[in-house]
C-alpha positions in Angstrom: 0.0 0.0 0.0 1.5 3.3 -1.1 1.4 6.4 1.1 3.0 9.9 1.0 6.3 8.6 2.2 6.6 5.2 0.4 5.2 1.7 0.7 3.7 -0.1 3.7 2.9 -3.8 3.4 -0.7 -4.9 3.9 -2.5 -8.3 3.6 -4.3 -8.5 0.2 -6.3 -11.8 0.8 -6.8 -14.6 3.3 -6.1 -18.0 1.7 -8.3 -20.0 4.2 -11.2 -17.6 4.2 -14.6 -19.2 3.7 -15.0 -23.0 3.6 -13.4 -24.5 6.7 -12.6 -27.6 4.6 -9.7 -25.7 3.0 -7.7 -26.5 6.1 -7.5 -30.1 5.2 -5.5 -29.4 2.0 -3.5 -26.5 3.2 0.2 -27.2 3.6 2.6 -25.0 5.6 5.9 -24.1 4.1 8.7 -26.5 5.0 10.6 -25.2 8.1 13.4 -27.6 7.3 14.1 -26.3 3.8 17.8 -25.6 4.2 18.3 -22.6 1.9 16.2 -20.3 4.1 18.9 -20.5 6.8 21.8 -19.4 4.4 21.5 -15.7 5.6 21.7 -16.8 9.2 24.8 -18.8 8.4 26.4 -15.9 6.6 25.7 -13.6 9.5 27.1 -16.1 11.9 30.3 -16.3 9.9 30.6 -12.5 9.6 29.5 -11.5 13.1 29.1 -14.5 15.3 32.2 -13.8 17.5 31.0 -10.3 18.4 27.2 -10.0 17.8 24.2 -11.6 19.4 22.6 -13.9 16.9 18.8 -14.0 16.8 16.6 -16.6 15.0 13.2 -15.3 14.1 10.1 -17.4 14.6 7.7 -14.5 14.7 4.0 -14.5 13.6 4.1 -17.7 15.6 0.5 -18.8 16.2 -2.3 -16.2 16.6 -1.2 -13.9 13.8 -0.4 -16.7 11.4 -3.9 -18.2 11.9 -5.8 -15.0 11.4 -3.6 -13.9 8.4 -4.8 -17.1 6.8 -8.4 -17.0 7.9 -9.2 -13.3 8.3 -9.2 -11.6 11.7 -13.0 -11.3 12.2 -13.6 -14.9 11.0 -10.8 -16.3 13.2 -12.1 -14.5 16.2 -15.5 -16.1 15.5 -13.8 -19.4 15.1 -12.2 -19.1 18.6 -15.7 -18.5 20.1 -17.9 -20.8 18.0 -15.6 -23.4 16.3 -12.9 -24.1 18.9 -11.9 -27.4 17.4 -11.3 -25.9 14.0 -9.4 -22.9 15.6 -7.2 -25.3 17.5 -6.5 -27.5 14.5 -5.5 -24.4 12.5 -3.2 -23.1 15.2 -1.6 -26.6 15.7 -0.9 -26.7 11.9 0.6 -23.2 11.6 2.7 -23.4 14.7 4.8 -26.2 13.2 6.7 -23.7 11.1 7.9 -21.5 13.9 8.6 -24.7 15.9 10.8 -26.1 13.2 12.5 -22.8 12.5 13.3 -22.4 16.2 14.9 -25.8 16.4 16.9 -25.1 13.2 18.1 -21.8 14.5 19.0 -23.3 17.8 20.9 -26.0 16.1 22.8 -23.4 14.1 23.9 -21.6 17.3 21.4 -18.8 17.7 21.8 -17.0 21.0 18.1 -16.0 21.1 14.9 -17.2 19.4 12.3 -14.5 18.8 8.7 -15.5 18.8 5.8 -13.1 18.4 2.1 -12.5 17.9 0.3 -9.1 18.3 -2.3 -10.2 20.9 -3.1 -6.8 22.2 -4.0 -3.3 21.2 -3.3 0.0 22.8 -6.2 -0.3 25.3 -5.6 -4.0 26.2 -5.8 -7.5 25.0 -7.3 -8.3 21.6 -8.8 -11.5 23.1 -9.6 -12.1 26.7 -6.9 -13.4 29.0 -9.2 -16.4 29.7 -9.3 -17.2 26.0 -5.6 -16.6 25.6 -4.9 -19.0 28.4 -7.2 -21.6 26.8 -5.9 -21.5 23.3 -2.5 -19.9 23.2 -0.8 -20.5 26.5 -0.4 -24.3 26.1 0.9 -23.8 22.5 3.5 -21.2 23.6 4.4 -23.5 26.4 5.2 -26.2 23.8 7.1 -23.8 21.6 9.2 -22.5 24.4 9.9 -25.9 25.9 10.9 -27.4 22.6 13.3 -24.5 21.9 15.0 -24.8 25.3 15.2 -28.6 24.8 17.0 -27.9 21.5 19.5 -25.5 23.1 19.2 -25.1 26.9 21.1 -21.9 27.1 19.2 -20.1 24.3 17.2 -17.0 25.3 13.5 -16.7 24.3 12.1 -13.3 23.3 8.4 -12.5 22.6 6.9 -9.6 20.7 3.5 -8.2 21.0 2.5 -4.6 20.3 0.0 -3.0 22.5 -0.8 -3.7 26.2 -0.3 -7.3 27.1 0.3 -6.7 30.8 -2.6 -9.1 31.7 -0.6 -12.1 30.6 3.0 -11.2 31.5 2.9 -13.4 34.6 1.9 -16.3 32.3 4.7 -15.6 29.9 7.2 -15.5 32.7 5.9 -18.8 34.0 6.4 -20.3 30.6 10.1 -19.3 30.6 10.1 -16.0 28.7 13.4 -14.1 28.9 12.9 -11.0 26.8 9.8 -8.8 26.2 9.4 -6.6 23.2 8.5 -3.8 22.3 7.2 -1.9 25.3 4.9 0.4 23.2 4.9 3.5 25.5 1.4 4.8 24.5 0.0 1.4 25.4 2.1 0.1 28.3 4.3 2.0 30.7 8.0 0.8 30.3 8.9 2.2 33.7 6.2 0.4 35.5 7.0 -2.8 33.7 10.6 -2.4 34.7 9.6 -2.0 38.4 7.3 -5.1 38.2 9.4 -7.4 36.0 12.9 -6.1 35.9 14.2 -9.0 38.0 12.5 -11.6 35.8 12.5 -10.2 32.3 14.9 -8.3 30.1 13.1 -5.5 28.4 13.6 -4.5 24.7 12.2 -1.3 23.1 10.3 1.5 24.7 11.1 4.6 22.5 7.9 6.0 21.1 7.6 5.8 17.3 4.0 7.1 17.3 4.7 10.6 18.7 8.2 11.3 20.0 10.2 10.1 17.0 8.1 11.5 14.1 6.7 14.7 15.8 9.1 15.5 18.7 12.1 17.7 18.5 15.7 16.3 18.7 15.8 17.5 22.3 12.7 15.6 23.2 14.1 12.5 21.5 17.3 12.8 23.6 15.3 13.3 26.8 13.1 10.2 26.1 16.2 8.1 25.3 18.0 9.4 28.4 15.1 8.5 30.7 14.8 5.0 29.2 18.6 4.5 29.7 18.4 5.8 33.2 15.3 4.1 34.5 14.9 1.0 32.4 18.7 0.5 32.2 19.3 0.6 35.9 20.7 -2.8 37.0 21.0 -4.1 33.4 18.4 -6.2 31.6 17.4 -3.5 29.1 17.9 -3.3 25.3 17.5 0.3 24.1 15.4 0.4 20.9 12.4 2.0 19.3 9.1 0.5 20.1 8.7 -0.6 16.4 10.3 0.2 13.1 11.2 3.9 12.6 8.7 5.0 10.0 9.5 7.0 6.8 8.0 10.2 8.1 10.6 10.5 10.9 13.0 13.4 10.6 16.6 12.4 10.1 17.6 14.8 12.9 15.5 12.8 15.3 17.0 9.5 14.2 20.5 11.0 14.7 19.5 12.3 18.1 18.3 8.7 19.1 21.7 7.2 18.1 23.8 9.9 19.6 22.1 9.8 23.0 21.9 6.0 22.9 25.7 5.8 22.4 26.5 8.1 25.3 28.0 6.2 28.2 25.8 7.8 30.9 23.4 4.8 31.3 22.7 5.4 35.0 
């Protein structure tokens, strides 16, 4: 989809929309196809001695299911056709599961799972429904990943406010939470509550501060994140999402310059 500043990717169609019988003939891509890991191998050769290597298994379950089915229809499936919804999720999760195992075998330091299961006002689906459908499946993904490489770290991405299920994710063995979208969830409160149990990744506002703030406001926001979320370690400074094309270069420069200063606390 084109806009004033460039192109933004959107879903054009949902392959499993309509007849539920389509699921029977739907085949997921092969997570063991070797060529798709060539880039990871290249990065490991180039940077493996000095950089943290991350294997991506994002769009893990919920998002993969509704991308295929359509969001409104899949939400109806969860409520009215739970067996179908479960079968769809069980099928699609085999790709991130296989990819996580492959990345772990190749020496990844961290595996990044993710599903946007919340909006700015709270969860997209109720915590009760999340615990019924998604918690056991994330438990399986996390456990299989740790079994493949016991020292690997597990990261999870969800935009929005997913505070209602953070205790559950910690229980499942989550190590790193991303992205701490500050207009949805307070990074400083999350640091106070979970700073001893989770590493936090993100926190810099890309909805207001980065595109519309001044360089001085960007520097102040970055400094506060470093000072408060960085206290005691366990914090990865980063924007809360991709920096968008309408962000002034001066603000991007201010982010990097302040981020690289040594005064973390």
